[in-house]
mmCIF file of the N, C-alpha and C atoms, coordinates in Angstrom:
data_MODEL
# 
_entry.id   MODEL 
# 
loop_
_atom_site.group_PDB 
_atom_site.id 
_atom_site.type_symbol 
_atom_site.label_atom_id 
_atom_site.label_alt_id 
_atom_site.label_comp_id 
_atom_site.label_asym_id 
_atom_site.label_entity_id 
_atom_site.label_seq_id 
_atom_site.pdbx_PDB_ins_code 
_atom_site.Cartn_x 
_atom_site.Cartn_y 
_atom_site.Cartn_z 
_atom_site.occupancy 
_atom_site.B_iso_or_equiv 
_atom_site.pdbx_formal_charge 
_atom_site.auth_seq_id 
_atom_site.auth_comp_id 
_atom_site.auth_asym_id 
_atom_site.auth_atom_id 
_atom_site.pdbx_PDB_model_num 
ATOM 1   N N  . ALA A 1 1  ? -15.767 -1.257  -28.481 1.00 0.00 ? 1  ALA A N  1 
ATOM 2   C CA . ALA A 1 1  ? -15.513 -1.979  -29.724 1.00 0.00 ? 1  ALA A CA 1 
ATOM 3   C C  . ALA A 1 1  ? -16.357 -1.361  -30.801 1.00 0.00 ? 1  ALA A C  1 
ATOM 4   N N  . ALA A 1 2  ? -15.864 -1.389  -31.981 1.00 0.00 ? 2  ALA A N  1 
ATOM 5   C CA . ALA A 1 2  ? -16.612 -0.922  -33.152 1.00 0.00 ? 2  ALA A CA 1 
ATOM 6   C C  . ALA A 1 2  ? -16.701 -2.032  -34.153 1.00 0.00 ? 2  ALA A C  1 
ATOM 7   N N  . SER A 1 3  ? -17.590 -1.888  -35.088 1.00 0.00 ? 3  SER A N  1 
ATOM 8   C CA . SER A 1 3  ? -17.723 -2.969  -36.117 1.00 0.00 ? 3  SER A CA 1 
ATOM 9   C C  . SER A 1 3  ? -17.938 -2.369  -37.496 1.00 0.00 ? 3  SER A C  1 
ATOM 10  N N  . CYS A 1 4  ? -17.812 -3.207  -38.478 1.00 0.00 ? 4  CYS A N  1 
ATOM 11  C CA . CYS A 1 4  ? -17.861 -2.759  -39.828 1.00 0.00 ? 4  CYS A CA 1 
ATOM 12  C C  . CYS A 1 4  ? -18.167 -3.967  -40.700 1.00 0.00 ? 4  CYS A C  1 
ATOM 13  N N  . ALA A 1 5  ? -18.829 -3.795  -41.861 1.00 0.00 ? 5  ALA A N  1 
ATOM 14  C CA . ALA A 1 5  ? -19.113 -4.925  -42.802 1.00 0.00 ? 5  ALA A CA 1 
ATOM 15  C C  . ALA A 1 5  ? -18.336 -4.644  -44.050 1.00 0.00 ? 5  ALA A C  1 
ATOM 16  N N  . ILE A 1 6  ? -17.749 -5.697  -44.612 1.00 0.00 ? 6  ILE A N  1 
ATOM 17  C CA . ILE A 1 6  ? -17.016 -5.598  -45.886 1.00 0.00 ? 6  ILE A CA 1 
ATOM 18  C C  . ILE A 1 6  ? -17.649 -6.555  -46.867 1.00 0.00 ? 6  ILE A C  1 
ATOM 19  N N  . ILE A 1 7  ? -18.046 -6.074  -47.994 1.00 0.00 ? 7  ILE A N  1 
ATOM 20  C CA . ILE A 1 7  ? -18.657 -6.955  -49.037 1.00 0.00 ? 7  ILE A CA 1 
ATOM 21  C C  . ILE A 1 7  ? -17.604 -7.264  -50.107 1.00 0.00 ? 7  ILE A C  1 
ATOM 22  N N  . PRO A 1 8  ? -17.088 -8.481  -50.137 1.00 0.00 ? 8  PRO A N  1 
ATOM 23  C CA . PRO A 1 8  ? -16.068 -8.841  -51.110 1.00 0.00 ? 8  PRO A CA 1 
ATOM 24  C C  . PRO A 1 8  ? -16.550 -8.666  -52.581 1.00 0.00 ? 8  PRO A C  1 
ATOM 25  N N  . ARG A 1 9  ? -15.663 -8.325  -53.432 1.00 0.00 ? 9  ARG A N  1 
ATOM 26  C CA . ARG A 1 9  ? -15.973 -8.296  -54.842 1.00 0.00 ? 9  ARG A CA 1 
ATOM 27  C C  . ARG A 1 9  ? -15.569 -9.606  -55.444 1.00 0.00 ? 9  ARG A C  1 
ATOM 28  N N  . GLY A 1 10 ? -16.549 -10.441 -55.749 1.00 0.00 ? 10 GLY A N  1 
ATOM 29  C CA . GLY A 1 10 ? -16.220 -11.710 -56.238 1.00 0.00 ? 10 GLY A CA 1 
ATOM 30  C C  . GLY A 1 10 ? -16.134 -12.738 -55.148 1.00 0.00 ? 10 GLY A C  1 
ATOM 31  N N  . PRO A 1 11 ? -15.847 -14.029 -55.537 1.00 0.00 ? 11 PRO A N  1 
ATOM 32  C CA . PRO A 1 11 ? -15.801 -15.124 -54.531 1.00 0.00 ? 11 PRO A CA 1 
ATOM 33  C C  . PRO A 1 11 ? -14.674 -14.883 -53.573 1.00 0.00 ? 11 PRO A C  1 
ATOM 34  N N  . PHE A 1 12 ? -14.987 -15.135 -52.269 1.00 0.00 ? 12 PHE A N  1 
ATOM 35  C CA . PHE A 1 12 ? -13.987 -14.972 -51.196 1.00 0.00 ? 12 PHE A CA 1 
ATOM 36  C C  . PHE A 1 12 ? -14.359 -15.913 -50.047 1.00 0.00 ? 12 PHE A C  1 
ATOM 37  N N  . SER A 1 13 ? -13.360 -16.629 -49.528 1.00 0.00 ? 13 SER A N  1 
ATOM 38  C CA . SER A 1 13 ? -13.568 -17.502 -48.356 1.00 0.00 ? 13 SER A CA 1 
ATOM 39  C C  . SER A 1 13 ? -12.669 -17.039 -47.278 1.00 0.00 ? 13 SER A C  1 
ATOM 40  N N  . LEU A 1 14 ? -13.223 -16.488 -46.188 1.00 0.00 ? 14 LEU A N  1 
ATOM 41  C CA . LEU A 1 14 ? -12.402 -16.103 -45.068 1.00 0.00 ? 14 LEU A CA 1 
ATOM 42  C C  . LEU A 1 14 ? -11.717 -17.311 -44.469 1.00 0.00 ? 14 LEU A C  1 
ATOM 43  N N  . ALA A 1 15 ? -12.428 -18.448 -44.419 1.00 0.00 ? 15 ALA A N  1 
ATOM 44  C CA . ALA A 1 15 ? -11.816 -19.691 -43.851 1.00 0.00 ? 15 ALA A CA 1 
ATOM 45  C C  . ALA A 1 15 ? -10.584 -20.063 -44.627 1.00 0.00 ? 15 ALA A C  1 
ATOM 46  N N  . GLU A 1 16 ? -10.587 -20.011 -45.948 1.00 0.00 ? 16 GLU A N  1 
ATOM 47  C CA . GLU A 1 16 ? -9.457  -20.367 -46.735 1.00 0.00 ? 16 GLU A CA 1 
ATOM 48  C C  . GLU A 1 16 ? -8.299  -19.367 -46.465 1.00 0.00 ? 16 GLU A C  1 
ATOM 49  N N  . ALA A 1 17 ? -8.630  -18.055 -46.410 1.00 0.00 ? 17 ALA A N  1 
ATOM 50  C CA . ALA A 1 17 ? -7.588  -17.043 -46.142 1.00 0.00 ? 17 ALA A CA 1 
ATOM 51  C C  . ALA A 1 17 ? -6.957  -17.232 -44.773 1.00 0.00 ? 17 ALA A C  1 
ATOM 52  N N  . ALA A 1 18 ? -7.777  -17.571 -43.784 1.00 0.00 ? 18 ALA A N  1 
ATOM 53  C CA . ALA A 1 18 ? -7.329  -17.642 -42.439 1.00 0.00 ? 18 ALA A CA 1 
ATOM 54  C C  . ALA A 1 18 ? -6.487  -18.937 -42.170 1.00 0.00 ? 18 ALA A C  1 
ATOM 55  N N  . THR A 1 19 ? -6.799  -20.008 -42.873 1.00 0.00 ? 19 THR A N  1 
ATOM 56  C CA . THR A 1 19 ? -6.145  -21.270 -42.619 1.00 0.00 ? 19 THR A CA 1 
ATOM 57  C C  . THR A 1 19 ? -5.014  -21.582 -43.618 1.00 0.00 ? 19 THR A C  1 
ATOM 58  N N  . PHE A 1 20 ? -4.816  -20.731 -44.547 1.00 0.00 ? 20 PHE A N  1 
ATOM 59  C CA . PHE A 1 20 ? -3.786  -20.951 -45.567 1.00 0.00 ? 20 PHE A CA 1 
ATOM 60  C C  . PHE A 1 20 ? -2.441  -20.616 -45.008 1.00 0.00 ? 20 PHE A C  1 
ATOM 61  N N  . GLY A 1 21 ? -1.508  -21.494 -45.066 1.00 0.00 ? 21 GLY A N  1 
ATOM 62  C CA . GLY A 1 21 ? -0.149  -21.209 -44.713 1.00 0.00 ? 21 GLY A CA 1 
ATOM 63  C C  . GLY A 1 21 ? 0.104   -21.025 -43.254 1.00 0.00 ? 21 GLY A C  1 
ATOM 64  N N  . PHE A 1 22 ? 0.874   -20.068 -42.842 1.00 0.00 ? 22 PHE A N  1 
ATOM 65  C CA . PHE A 1 22 ? 1.213   -19.726 -41.459 1.00 0.00 ? 22 PHE A CA 1 
ATOM 66  C C  . PHE A 1 22 ? 1.850   -20.987 -40.767 1.00 0.00 ? 22 PHE A C  1 
ATOM 67  N N  . GLY A 1 23 ? 2.812   -21.597 -41.403 1.00 0.00 ? 23 GLY A N  1 
ATOM 68  C CA . GLY A 1 23 ? 3.612   -22.638 -40.793 1.00 0.00 ? 23 GLY A CA 1 
ATOM 69  C C  . GLY A 1 23 ? 2.816   -23.961 -40.697 1.00 0.00 ? 23 GLY A C  1 
ATOM 70  N N  . GLN A 1 24 ? 2.631   -24.428 -39.453 1.00 0.00 ? 24 GLN A N  1 
ATOM 71  C CA . GLN A 1 24 ? 2.081   -25.743 -39.233 1.00 0.00 ? 24 GLN A CA 1 
ATOM 72  C C  . GLN A 1 24 ? 0.548   -25.738 -39.181 1.00 0.00 ? 24 GLN A C  1 
ATOM 73  N N  . ARG A 1 25 ? -0.111  -24.652 -39.451 1.00 0.00 ? 25 ARG A N  1 
ATOM 74  C CA . ARG A 1 25 ? -1.609  -24.600 -39.344 1.00 0.00 ? 25 ARG A CA 1 
ATOM 75  C C  . ARG A 1 25 ? -2.180  -25.532 -40.468 1.00 0.00 ? 25 ARG A C  1 
ATOM 76  N N  . ASP A 1 26 ? -3.149  -26.347 -40.056 1.00 0.00 ? 26 ASP A N  1 
ATOM 77  C CA . ASP A 1 26 ? -3.820  -27.154 -41.016 1.00 0.00 ? 26 ASP A CA 1 
ATOM 78  C C  . ASP A 1 26 ? -5.338  -26.866 -41.112 1.00 0.00 ? 26 ASP A C  1 
ATOM 79  N N  . GLY A 1 27 ? -5.796  -25.904 -40.356 1.00 0.00 ? 27 GLY A N  1 
ATOM 80  C CA . GLY A 1 27 ? -7.202  -25.491 -40.420 1.00 0.00 ? 27 GLY A CA 1 
ATOM 81  C C  . GLY A 1 27 ? -8.202  -26.288 -39.653 1.00 0.00 ? 27 GLY A C  1 
ATOM 82  N N  . GLN A 1 28 ? -7.748  -27.349 -39.010 1.00 0.00 ? 28 GLN A N  1 
ATOM 83  C CA . GLN A 1 28 ? -8.697  -28.215 -38.257 1.00 0.00 ? 28 GLN A CA 1 
ATOM 84  C C  . GLN A 1 28 ? -9.285  -27.457 -37.043 1.00 0.00 ? 28 GLN A C  1 
ATOM 85  N N  . ASP A 1 29 ? -8.524  -26.497 -36.508 1.00 0.00 ? 29 ASP A N  1 
ATOM 86  C CA . ASP A 1 29 ? -8.999  -25.815 -35.357 1.00 0.00 ? 29 ASP A CA 1 
ATOM 87  C C  . ASP A 1 29 ? -9.786  -24.523 -35.668 1.00 0.00 ? 29 ASP A C  1 
ATOM 88  N N  . TRP A 1 30 ? -10.135 -24.340 -36.923 1.00 0.00 ? 30 TRP A N  1 
ATOM 89  C CA . TRP A 1 30 ? -10.811 -23.107 -37.398 1.00 0.00 ? 30 TRP A CA 1 
ATOM 90  C C  . TRP A 1 30 ? -12.133 -22.961 -36.622 1.00 0.00 ? 30 TRP A C  1 
ATOM 91  N N  . ASP A 1 31 ? -12.337 -21.856 -35.956 1.00 0.00 ? 31 ASP A N  1 
ATOM 92  C CA . ASP A 1 31 ? -13.547 -21.631 -35.232 1.00 0.00 ? 31 ASP A CA 1 
ATOM 93  C C  . ASP A 1 31 ? -14.451 -20.555 -35.859 1.00 0.00 ? 31 ASP A C  1 
ATOM 94  N N  . GLY A 1 32 ? -14.135 -20.186 -37.106 1.00 0.00 ? 32 GLY A N  1 
ATOM 95  C CA . GLY A 1 32 ? -14.907 -19.248 -37.894 1.00 0.00 ? 32 GLY A CA 1 
ATOM 96  C C  . GLY A 1 32 ? -14.524 -17.820 -37.641 1.00 0.00 ? 32 GLY A C  1 
ATOM 97  N N  . VAL A 1 33 ? -13.431 -17.575 -36.886 1.00 0.00 ? 33 VAL A N  1 
ATOM 98  C CA . VAL A 1 33 ? -13.012 -16.210 -36.593 1.00 0.00 ? 33 VAL A CA 1 
ATOM 99  C C  . VAL A 1 33 ? -11.522 -16.085 -36.995 1.00 0.00 ? 33 VAL A C  1 
ATOM 100 N N  . MET A 1 34 ? -11.214 -15.053 -37.766 1.00 0.00 ? 34 MET A N  1 
ATOM 101 C CA . MET A 1 34 ? -9.813  -14.714 -38.101 1.00 0.00 ? 34 MET A CA 1 
ATOM 102 C C  . MET A 1 34 ? -9.440  -13.531 -37.143 1.00 0.00 ? 34 MET A C  1 
ATOM 103 N N  . ARG A 1 35 ? -8.451  -13.782 -36.303 1.00 0.00 ? 35 ARG A N  1 
ATOM 104 C CA . ARG A 1 35 ? -8.026  -12.732 -35.327 1.00 0.00 ? 35 ARG A CA 1 
ATOM 105 C C  . ARG A 1 35 ? -6.688  -12.116 -35.758 1.00 0.00 ? 35 ARG A C  1 
ATOM 106 N N  . LEU A 1 36 ? -6.634  -10.838 -35.777 1.00 0.00 ? 36 LEU A N  1 
ATOM 107 C CA . LEU A 1 36 ? -5.437  -10.040 -36.138 1.00 0.00 ? 36 LEU A CA 1 
ATOM 108 C C  . LEU A 1 36 ? -5.080  -9.031  -35.087 1.00 0.00 ? 36 LEU A C  1 
ATOM 109 N N  . ALA A 1 37 ? -3.825  -8.722  -34.951 1.00 0.00 ? 37 ALA A N  1 
ATOM 110 C CA . ALA A 1 37 ? -3.360  -7.735  -33.970 1.00 0.00 ? 37 ALA A CA 1 
ATOM 111 C C  . ALA A 1 37 ? -2.368  -6.820  -34.668 1.00 0.00 ? 37 ALA A C  1 
ATOM 112 N N  . PHE A 1 38 ? -2.421  -5.582  -34.386 1.00 0.00 ? 38 PHE A N  1 
ATOM 113 C CA . PHE A 1 38 ? -1.553  -4.546  -35.037 1.00 0.00 ? 38 PHE A CA 1 
ATOM 114 C C  . PHE A 1 38 ? -1.014  -3.558  -34.046 1.00 0.00 ? 38 PHE A C  1 
ATOM 115 N N  . CYS A 1 39 ? 0.132   -3.076  -34.287 1.00 0.00 ? 39 CYS A N  1 
ATOM 116 C CA . CYS A 1 39 ? 0.676   -1.855  -33.648 1.00 0.00 ? 39 CYS A CA 1 
ATOM 117 C C  . CYS A 1 39 ? 0.247   -0.677  -34.520 1.00 0.00 ? 39 CYS A C  1 
ATOM 118 N N  . LEU A 1 40 ? -0.276  0.348   -33.904 1.00 0.00 ? 40 LEU A N  1 
ATOM 119 C CA . LEU A 1 40 ? -0.693  1.525   -34.638 1.00 0.00 ? 40 LEU A CA 1 
ATOM 120 C C  . LEU A 1 40 ? 0.511   2.405   -34.941 1.00 0.00 ? 40 LEU A C  1 
ATOM 121 N N  . ASP A 1 41 ? 0.323   3.355   -35.850 1.00 0.00 ? 41 ASP A N  1 
ATOM 122 C CA . ASP A 1 41 ? 1.433   4.305   -36.182 1.00 0.00 ? 41 ASP A CA 1 
ATOM 123 C C  . ASP A 1 41 ? 1.897   4.940   -34.899 1.00 0.00 ? 41 ASP A C  1 
ATOM 124 N N  . GLY A 1 42 ? 3.209   4.982   -34.809 1.00 0.00 ? 42 GLY A N  1 
ATOM 125 C CA . GLY A 1 42 ? 3.899   5.592   -33.618 1.00 0.00 ? 42 GLY A CA 1 
ATOM 126 C C  . GLY A 1 42 ? 4.204   4.518   -32.588 1.00 0.00 ? 42 GLY A C  1 
ATOM 127 N N  . TYR A 1 43 ? 3.759   3.311   -32.821 1.00 0.00 ? 43 TYR A N  1 
ATOM 128 C CA . TYR A 1 43 ? 4.048   2.156   -31.921 1.00 0.00 ? 43 TYR A CA 1 
ATOM 129 C C  . TYR A 1 43 ? 3.740   2.412   -30.426 1.00 0.00 ? 43 TYR A C  1 
ATOM 130 N N  . GLN A 1 44 ? 2.764   3.300   -30.160 1.00 0.00 ? 44 GLN A N  1 
ATOM 131 C CA . GLN A 1 44 ? 2.338   3.489   -28.831 1.00 0.00 ? 44 GLN A CA 1 
ATOM 132 C C  . GLN A 1 44 ? 1.069   2.776   -28.413 1.00 0.00 ? 44 GLN A C  1 
ATOM 133 N N  . ASP A 1 45 ? 0.270   2.410   -29.439 1.00 0.00 ? 45 ASP A N  1 
ATOM 134 C CA . ASP A 1 45 ? -1.024  1.774   -29.122 1.00 0.00 ? 45 ASP A CA 1 
ATOM 135 C C  . ASP A 1 45 ? -1.194  0.546   -29.995 1.00 0.00 ? 45 ASP A C  1 
ATOM 136 N N  . GLN A 1 46 ? -2.114  -0.341  -29.612 1.00 0.00 ? 46 GLN A N  1 
ATOM 137 C CA . GLN A 1 46 ? -2.347  -1.574  -30.343 1.00 0.00 ? 46 GLN A CA 1 
ATOM 138 C C  . GLN A 1 46 ? -3.848  -1.648  -30.649 1.00 0.00 ? 46 GLN A C  1 
ATOM 139 N N  . ALA A 1 47 ? -4.142  -2.506  -31.621 1.00 0.00 ? 47 ALA A N  1 
ATOM 140 C CA . ALA A 1 47 ? -5.504  -2.730  -32.047 1.00 0.00 ? 47 ALA A CA 1 
ATOM 141 C C  . ALA A 1 47 ? -5.703  -4.251  -32.317 1.00 0.00 ? 47 ALA A C  1 
ATOM 142 N N  . GLY A 1 48 ? -6.851  -4.790  -32.093 1.00 0.00 ? 48 GLY A N  1 
ATOM 143 C CA . GLY A 1 48 ? -7.186  -6.150  -32.437 1.00 0.00 ? 48 GLY A CA 1 
ATOM 144 C C  . GLY A 1 48 ? -8.433  -6.149  -33.266 1.00 0.00 ? 48 GLY A C  1 
ATOM 145 N N  . VAL A 1 49 ? -8.437  -7.017  -34.265 1.00 0.00 ? 49 VAL A N  1 
ATOM 146 C CA . VAL A 1 49 ? -9.603  -7.195  -35.197 1.00 0.00 ? 49 VAL A CA 1 
ATOM 147 C C  . VAL A 1 49 ? -9.975  -8.599  -35.248 1.00 0.00 ? 49 VAL A C  1 
ATOM 148 N N  . GLU A 1 50 ? -11.310 -8.862  -35.167 1.00 0.00 ? 50 GLU A N  1 
ATOM 149 C CA . GLU A 1 50 ? -11.901 -10.187 -35.404 1.00 0.00 ? 50 GLU A CA 1 
ATOM 150 C C  . GLU A 1 50 ? -12.723 -10.166 -36.620 1.00 0.00 ? 50 GLU A C  1 
ATOM 151 N N  . LEU A 1 51 ? -12.456 -11.021 -37.581 1.00 0.00 ? 51 LEU A N  1 
ATOM 152 C CA . LEU A 1 51 ? -13.235 -11.069 -38.825 1.00 0.00 ? 51 LEU A CA 1 
ATOM 153 C C  . LEU A 1 51 ? -14.034 -12.370 -38.847 1.00 0.00 ? 51 LEU A C  1 
ATOM 154 N N  . ARG A 1 52 ? -15.322 -12.235 -39.297 1.00 0.00 ? 52 ARG A N  1 
ATOM 155 C CA . ARG A 1 52 ? -16.279 -13.343 -39.412 1.00 0.00 ? 52 ARG A CA 1 
ATOM 156 C C  . ARG A 1 52 ? -16.965 -13.178 -40.763 1.00 0.00 ? 52 ARG A C  1 
ATOM 157 N N  . GLN A 1 53 ? -17.243 -14.277 -41.439 1.00 0.00 ? 53 GLN A N  1 
ATOM 158 C CA . GLN A 1 53 ? -17.984 -14.241 -42.686 1.00 0.00 ? 53 GLN A CA 1 
ATOM 159 C C  . GLN A 1 53 ? -19.303 -14.873 -42.542 1.00 0.00 ? 53 GLN A C  1 
ATOM 160 N N  . ASP A 1 54 ? -20.381 -14.185 -42.933 1.00 0.00 ? 54 ASP A N  1 
ATOM 161 C CA . ASP A 1 54 ? -21.745 -14.755 -42.812 1.00 0.00 ? 54 ASP A CA 1 
ATOM 162 C C  . ASP A 1 54 ? -22.001 -15.632 -44.004 1.00 0.00 ? 54 ASP A C  1 
ATOM 163 N N  . PRO A 1 55 ? -23.119 -16.441 -44.000 1.00 0.00 ? 55 PRO A N  1 
ATOM 164 C CA . PRO A 1 55 ? -23.425 -17.309 -45.092 1.00 0.00 ? 55 PRO A CA 1 
ATOM 165 C C  . PRO A 1 55 ? -23.604 -16.647 -46.453 1.00 0.00 ? 55 PRO A C  1 
ATOM 166 N N  . ALA A 1 56 ? -23.946 -15.376 -46.446 1.00 0.00 ? 56 ALA A N  1 
ATOM 167 C CA . ALA A 1 56 ? -24.103 -14.624 -47.732 1.00 0.00 ? 56 ALA A CA 1 
ATOM 168 C C  . ALA A 1 56 ? -22.779 -14.162 -48.303 1.00 0.00 ? 56 ALA A C  1 
ATOM 169 N N  . GLY A 1 57 ? -21.655 -14.329 -47.513 1.00 0.00 ? 57 GLY A N  1 
ATOM 170 C CA . GLY A 1 57 ? -20.359 -13.956 -47.950 1.00 0.00 ? 57 GLY A CA 1 
ATOM 171 C C  . GLY A 1 57 ? -19.834 -12.629 -47.441 1.00 0.00 ? 57 GLY A C  1 
ATOM 172 N N  . GLU A 1 58 ? -20.682 -11.866 -46.740 1.00 0.00 ? 58 GLU A N  1 
ATOM 173 C CA . GLU A 1 58 ? -20.255 -10.624 -46.175 1.00 0.00 ? 58 GLU A CA 1 
ATOM 174 C C  . GLU A 1 58 ? -19.355 -10.809 -45.005 1.00 0.00 ? 58 GLU A C  1 
ATOM 175 N N  . VAL A 1 59 ? -18.283 -10.060 -44.956 1.00 0.00 ? 59 VAL A N  1 
ATOM 176 C CA . VAL A 1 59 ? -17.279 -10.192 -43.862 1.00 0.00 ? 59 VAL A CA 1 
ATOM 177 C C  . VAL A 1 59 ? -17.552 -9.098  -42.833 1.00 0.00 ? 59 VAL A C  1 
ATOM 178 N N  . HIS A 1 60 ? -17.673 -9.485  -41.558 1.00 0.00 ? 60 HIS A N  1 
ATOM 179 C CA . HIS A 1 60 ? -17.913 -8.542  -40.506 1.00 0.00 ? 60 HIS A CA 1 
ATOM 180 C C  . HIS A 1 60 ? -16.699 -8.455  -39.616 1.00 0.00 ? 60 HIS A C  1 
ATOM 181 N N  . ALA A 1 61 ? -16.239 -7.209  -39.379 1.00 0.00 ? 61 ALA A N  1 
ATOM 182 C CA . ALA A 1 61 ? -15.040 -6.911  -38.606 1.00 0.00 ? 61 ALA A CA 1 
ATOM 183 C C  . ALA A 1 61 ? -15.469 -6.232  -37.315 1.00 0.00 ? 61 ALA A C  1 
ATOM 184 N N  . GLY A 1 62 ? -14.923 -6.738  -36.203 1.00 0.00 ? 62 GLY A N  1 
ATOM 185 C CA . GLY A 1 62 ? -15.100 -6.073  -34.941 1.00 0.00 ? 62 GLY A CA 1 
ATOM 186 C C  . GLY A 1 62 ? -13.697 -5.741  -34.457 1.00 0.00 ? 62 GLY A C  1 
ATOM 187 N N  . CYS A 1 63 ? -13.535 -4.527  -33.910 1.00 0.00 ? 63 CYS A N  1 
ATOM 188 C CA . CYS A 1 63 ? -12.188 -4.199  -33.499 1.00 0.00 ? 63 CYS A CA 1 
ATOM 189 C C  . CYS A 1 63 ? -12.197 -3.567  -32.099 1.00 0.00 ? 63 CYS A C  1 
ATOM 190 N N  . SER A 1 64 ? -11.109 -3.778  -31.419 1.00 0.00 ? 64 SER A N  1 
ATOM 191 C CA . SER A 1 64 ? -10.874 -3.143  -30.114 1.00 0.00 ? 64 SER A CA 1 
ATOM 192 C C  . SER A 1 64 ? -9.548  -2.448  -30.202 1.00 0.00 ? 64 SER A C  1 
ATOM 193 N N  . LYS A 1 65 ? -9.405  -1.461  -29.393 1.00 0.00 ? 65 LYS A N  1 
ATOM 194 C CA . LYS A 1 65 ? -8.168  -0.659  -29.473 1.00 0.00 ? 65 LYS A CA 1 
ATOM 195 C C  . LYS A 1 65 ? -7.901  0.103   -28.207 1.00 0.00 ? 65 LYS A C  1 
ATOM 196 N N  . SER A 1 66 ? -6.661  0.513   -28.046 1.00 0.00 ? 66 SER A N  1 
ATOM 197 C CA . SER A 1 66 ? -6.315  1.280   -26.859 1.00 0.00 ? 66 SER A CA 1 
ATOM 198 C C  . SER A 1 66 ? -6.461  2.751   -27.082 1.00 0.00 ? 66 SER A C  1 
ATOM 199 N N  . SER A 1 67 ? -6.659  3.168   -28.366 1.00 0.00 ? 67 SER A N  1 
ATOM 200 C CA . SER A 1 67 ? -6.933  4.591   -28.688 1.00 0.00 ? 67 SER A CA 1 
ATOM 201 C C  . SER A 1 67 ? -7.656  4.646   -30.003 1.00 0.00 ? 67 SER A C  1 
ATOM 202 N N  . PRO A 1 68 ? -8.402  5.738   -30.305 1.00 0.00 ? 68 PRO A N  1 
ATOM 203 C CA . PRO A 1 68 ? -9.126  5.811   -31.574 1.00 0.00 ? 68 PRO A CA 1 
ATOM 204 C C  . PRO A 1 68 ? -8.228  5.783   -32.771 1.00 0.00 ? 68 PRO A C  1 
ATOM 205 N N  . PHE A 1 69 ? -8.682  5.052   -33.821 1.00 0.00 ? 69 PHE A N  1 
ATOM 206 C CA . PHE A 1 69 ? -7.967  5.094   -35.105 1.00 0.00 ? 69 PHE A CA 1 
ATOM 207 C C  . PHE A 1 69 ? -9.017  4.827   -36.194 1.00 0.00 ? 69 PHE A C  1 
ATOM 208 N N  . ARG A 1 70 ? -8.620  5.039   -37.431 1.00 0.00 ? 70 ARG A N  1 
ATOM 209 C CA . ARG A 1 70 ? -9.511  4.760   -38.572 1.00 0.00 ? 70 ARG A CA 1 
ATOM 210 C C  . ARG A 1 70 ? -9.072  3.497   -39.231 1.00 0.00 ? 70 ARG A C  1 
ATOM 211 N N  . ALA A 1 71 ? -10.031 2.600   -39.380 1.00 0.00 ? 71 ALA A N  1 
ATOM 212 C CA . ALA A 1 71 ? -9.696  1.319   -40.045 1.00 0.00 ? 71 ALA A CA 1 
ATOM 213 C C  . ALA A 1 71 ? -10.477 1.167   -41.355 1.00 0.00 ? 71 ALA A C  1 
ATOM 214 N N  . PHE A 1 72 ? -10.000 0.346   -42.229 1.00 0.00 ? 72 PHE A N  1 
ATOM 215 C CA . PHE A 1 72 ? -10.667 0.028   -43.484 1.00 0.00 ? 72 PHE A CA 1 
ATOM 216 C C  . PHE A 1 72 ? -10.985 1.227   -44.343 1.00 0.00 ? 72 PHE A C  1 
ATOM 217 N N  . PRO A 1 73 ? -10.082 2.141   -44.550 1.00 0.00 ? 73 PRO A N  1 
ATOM 218 C CA . PRO A 1 73 ? -10.415 3.387   -45.209 1.00 0.00 ? 73 PRO A CA 1 
ATOM 219 C C  . PRO A 1 73 ? -10.861 3.167   -46.719 1.00 0.00 ? 73 PRO A C  1 
ATOM 220 N N  . ARG A 1 74 ? -10.489 2.091   -47.361 1.00 0.00 ? 74 ARG A N  1 
ATOM 221 C CA . ARG A 1 74 ? -10.899 1.874   -48.727 1.00 0.00 ? 74 ARG A CA 1 
ATOM 222 C C  . ARG A 1 74 ? -12.211 1.157   -48.904 1.00 0.00 ? 74 ARG A C  1 
ATOM 223 N N  . THR A 1 75 ? -12.783 0.728   -47.776 1.00 0.00 ? 75 THR A N  1 
ATOM 224 C CA . THR A 1 75 ? -14.028 -0.059  -47.843 1.00 0.00 ? 75 THR A CA 1 
ATOM 225 C C  . THR A 1 75 ? -15.272 0.748   -47.667 1.00 0.00 ? 75 THR A C  1 
ATOM 226 N N  . GLY A 1 76 ? -15.122 1.985   -47.227 1.00 0.00 ? 76 GLY A N  1 
ATOM 227 C CA . GLY A 1 76 ? -16.250 2.814   -46.986 1.00 0.00 ? 76 GLY A CA 1 
ATOM 228 C C  . GLY A 1 76 ? -16.705 2.704   -45.571 1.00 0.00 ? 76 GLY A C  1 
ATOM 229 N N  . CYS A 1 77 ? -16.029 1.918   -44.727 1.00 0.00 ? 77 CYS A N  1 
ATOM 230 C CA . CYS A 1 77 ? -16.417 1.703   -43.338 1.00 0.00 ? 77 CYS A CA 1 
ATOM 231 C C  . CYS A 1 77 ? -15.898 2.952   -42.537 1.00 0.00 ? 77 CYS A C  1 
ATOM 232 N N  . SER A 1 78 ? -16.631 3.243   -41.508 1.00 0.00 ? 78 SER A N  1 
ATOM 233 C CA . SER A 1 78 ? -16.212 4.434   -40.744 1.00 0.00 ? 78 SER A CA 1 
ATOM 234 C C  . SER A 1 78 ? -15.054 4.138   -39.855 1.00 0.00 ? 78 SER A C  1 
ATOM 235 N N  . GLY A 1 79 ? -14.735 2.833   -39.659 1.00 0.00 ? 79 GLY A N  1 
ATOM 236 C CA . GLY A 1 79 ? -13.577 2.475   -38.854 1.00 0.00 ? 79 GLY A CA 1 
ATOM 237 C C  . GLY A 1 79 ? -13.819 2.277   -37.422 1.00 0.00 ? 79 GLY A C  1 
ATOM 238 N N  . CYS A 1 80 ? -12.848 2.108   -36.650 1.00 0.00 ? 80 CYS A N  1 
ATOM 239 C CA . CYS A 1 80 ? -12.944 1.838   -35.262 1.00 0.00 ? 80 CYS A CA 1 
ATOM 240 C C  . CYS A 1 80 ? -12.747 3.100   -34.460 1.00 0.00 ? 80 CYS A C  1 
ATOM 241 N N  . THR A 1 81 ? -13.701 3.965   -34.480 1.00 0.00 ? 81 THR A N  1 
ATOM 242 C CA . THR A 1 81 ? -13.566 5.188   -33.733 1.00 0.00 ? 81 THR A CA 1 
ATOM 243 C C  . THR A 1 81 ? -14.597 5.269   -32.553 1.00 0.00 ? 81 THR A C  1 
ATOM 244 N N  . ALA A 1 82 ? -15.338 4.219   -32.353 1.00 0.00 ? 82 ALA A N  1 
ATOM 245 C CA . ALA A 1 82 ? -16.328 4.252   -31.320 1.00 0.00 ? 82 ALA A CA 1 
ATOM 246 C C  . ALA A 1 82 ? -15.710 3.995   -29.961 1.00 0.00 ? 82 ALA A C  1 
# 
């Protein structure tokens, strides 16, 4: 697994982003982690990302994958290549 930190520009709430919409979700079961899953280019491999926001507002991303790939290219993070 690899990790990365993202510093939002301006006010940002991961909790609001994670619990907004998505059908019947009401946010009551929010455990502080936004989980995402992706198919990588070529549709041969998958990746999972867990996002957490610390009290200072910084968002921390941890990712797991079935093969190396580069994540978050515009944030300056090195991505999930570990």
